[in-house]
N, C-alpha and C positions, 0 to 999 in steps of 0.2 A: 422430660418425663411427664409429658402431659397427655400421652396416649397409651392405650392399652390394647394388646392384641391377644395374648394367650393367658390363660388362667390356670394356675395350679393351686388348689385350695386346701387349706388345712383346717382352720377354724378360727373363731374370733369372738370378740366382744368389743364394744366401744365405750370409751369413758373419757370425758373431757379433761378433768382435773387430775386423772391418773390414779386416784385411790378412792375407795368408798367402802363403807361397811355394808355388806349385803343385808337385805331385809326381806321379809316375806310379804310380797305384794298380792299374793293370792292368784297369780296367773294360772290359767289352764295351760300347762306347758305343752301338752300334746297339740292343742289348737295353735299355740304360738309357733311351735316347731313346724307345723304344716305351712303356716304363713311364711316362715323363714325359707323353707324349701322352695316355695313358689318364687320368692325373691331371688334366690340363687339361680333358679332356672331362667328367670328373666335376664339376669346378668349374663349368663352363659350364651343366651340367644340374642343378645343385643347386637345391632347392626353397626353401631359406631362406638368409638373409644369413649366419647363423652357420655353416651347413654350407659355404657358399661360401668364407668366410674360413678355415675349417678346412682345406679342400683347398688353399687358397693357401699356408698354412703348410707343408703337406706338400711342395708343389712347391719352396718355398724351401730346405728342408732337403735334398731330393734333388738339386736343381741345384747347391747348395753343394758337395756331395761330388764331383760330376762335374767342377766347375771346378778343383778341386785337382789333377786329373789333367792333366799337361802336354799330352797329346794333345788335350784338349778345345779348346785354343786354335785349332787348325786344323780341328776337326770342324765340318761345316756345320750340323748340327741341322735339316736342311731338311725333315724330316717334321713338325716342330712348326709347323704352319701359323699358329697364333695368335701366334707369336713372331717378332719382327724382331731381327736381329743386325747391328749396325753395326761396320764395320772401317775403320781409318784407311788412307790411301794408303801410308804407310810400313811397314805391317804390324806395328806395335808395340802397337796399341790395339784392343781390342774392347769394345763396350758392349752390355749386355743390360738392357732395362728395360720395365716395363709399368705400367698404372694400374688401379685399381679405382674405379668410380663408386659413390658411396654413395647411400642413399635420399634424402638431402637435395640430391642432384645435385652435390655437391662431389666432388672427386677426391683420391685418395691414390696416390702414386707409389712404385714400388719399382725397384731396379736394382742392377747391379754393374758395376764397371770391371775389366777383365782386361788387364793391362799387362805387356809384356816389357821388363825393365830390362836393356838390352844390356851395360852395363859390368860387371854382376854375373852375367849369364846366368841371370836369375831371372824366373819368371812370378809376378806378384803379383795378388792378388784383393782388391778393396775393396767393401764393402757401401755402397750409397748410402742414406742415411736422410733422408727428406723432412721438412724443417722449414719449408717455404714459408709455412705458416699462421702461424708465429711471427715472421716477419721483417718489420721495418719498413724502408721504403726499400730494398728488396732490390737495386735497381740499383747500390747503392754498397757492398754488404756483401761482405767477404772470406769465402768459404765453402770447405768441403772435403767429403769423402765422408760425414762424420758430421753435417754441417750443410749440407744440400743443398737447392737450389731445385728441387723435383721437377717433372718434365715428361717427355713422351715425345719422345725424340730421334729426329729424322727424317733427319739427315744430318751427317756429319763432314767438315770442311774442314781439311786439314793445311797449316800455314804455318810457315816457318822464318825467323828473323831473328836475326842475330848469334849463331849457334850454338845458339839456344834454339828448340825446337819447341813450337808451340802448336796446339791443336785447337779450332777454332770449331765450335760445336754449334747446329744449328737444331732447334727443338722446338715441340711443340704441347701446350697445357694446356686441358683442358675446363672448368676452373674451377667454374662452377655453372650453374644453369638460366637465369641472366640475362646472363652474359657469358662469353666465351672469351678465351684468351690465346695469343699466340705469343711465342717467346723466342729470343734469340741469346745464348749463353753462351760462355765461353772457358776452356779447360782446359789446365793445364800440370802438369808433374811436378817434384818436388824431386830433388836429387841422389840421395836414398835411394829414390826411386820413388813418393813419396806424391803423390796428386792434389790440386790446388789450383784453385779457381775464384776467383781473387783479383787478376787483373791489370787495371789500368786501360787498356784497349785500345780502347774505343769512344768516339770524339769525336763527340758528338751535338749538333745544333742544338736550341735550345728558345727559347721566347718568355717573357720575364718578365712580371709583372703590369702593368708600365708599358708593355708593348708592344715593348720593346727585345729584339732577338734576341741570344742569347749561345751560346757553345759550352761544353759541360761534358763531362768525361771520366768514363765509367762502367765498371763491371766487367761489366755485362750489360745487354741491352736487352729490355724487356718491352712488348709491345703488347697492349692490352686493348680489346675491342670487343663489340658486341651478339651474343648467342647466336644471333640470327636471321641474322646477316651471315656472309659468308665473306671471309677475308683471304688474299691471296697473299704468301707468303714463300718465296723459292727462290734457289738459286745459279744464276747465268747463266754457263755456261762460255764462251760466245762473247764476252760483254762483260767477263768476269772480275770480276764484282761480285755481291754479295747484293742482290737486288731485292725490294722490298716495297711493298704498297699504303700510301698516305698515309691516315691515319684522321682523321676529323673528326666532331663531334656533328651529329645531324640538324637541330638548331636551337641557336642560340648559348647559350640559357639552360640547355642540358643540358651545357655545357662542364664537364669534370671528372667527369661521371657516365657511366662508360664503357659501361654497358649500352645507351646510346643512340648509340654511335659506330659508324661503318662507313666503308668506302672512299669516296673522292671522285673516283675514276676517274683519279687521278694516281699516279705512283710515285716513291719515293725509293730510294736505294741506299747501300751501303757498299762502299768499295774499300780494299784492304789496301796501305798504304804505310809503310815503315820501322817495321814492328812495330805499327802502329795501323790500326784500321778507321775510315775517314774518311767522315762522313755527307755525301752529295750529295743535294740536293733537286731535285724536278721533273726527273728523268731521262727521256729518251725511249728506252725499250727496247721495241721492237716484238717481237711473238711470233716466236720462232725456229722454223724448220722442224724443229728437233730436239726441240721441246717434247714432242710426243706420244710420242717414243721414249724418254723418260727414265724407264724402268721402274725404274732403280736408285734413284730418289728416292722413298722410302716416303711415302705419304700416308695417315695413319691414318683409318680409317673411323669416323665417329661413330655409325654404326648397326651396328657389328660384332655386338653381341649385344643382342637385344631381350628384356626379361624376359617371362615367361609372363603 
């Protein structure tokens, strides 16, 4: 993973120790934003993998400094066309993240969480460190910002149950040249404001080797499928559920080999009940008239940057 070829950017910030209280440094954010945009352009135009990664590091350092400024929490950064910034409905959370596609077609992910801790009136910044390549059975692992399952977040759903707020995150992962992934994760914060990806909130159906169907509780849901296929994963505001394609192997002898998986033209869903996301199979969700107007739902382009 020492080379870079293709870039799909979402957004970022950099922070060495992982957490900081934001302060007002009096930056002229418009000027700083223009300088950041120039760095992103240099990174996209770089001729070598080493040069591209060097520009990436410069961007991390620069963005880190800006996010320490409290004013950055509300600043749109809308001239940074390569960056997506996701904000929660309650106005307390912002996430910036992006990925770098390597020459072996695997992906590395970068990002930061920007969080306003109301009870202390503090803005906190956390660096997200991607450890997804090191995780076994990641669906069941308790993770945090230093031990993160990296992906490009595409949407935040804010849910509150018994005075605890949780943020459900929909995401895309380019994985490698053979398969892609989509992800649903769940983020909460401790009393001191530290992020955790550690709650058992997903009750998923699965079939055991003997053919018996069971329910298991997971900390995140990961879908893997052929790099040649396309999978739908979205929030349906009309039905109030997360809807996703049901994936199957193209032939039964490929079962478990996810580079041969794809949608079977049926959909499943997750509905939020009493603090849990409950799996529903074979839901009938027809295309809503509002689907085409959902510009707020970011869909990462897999062809954003094509190497020379």
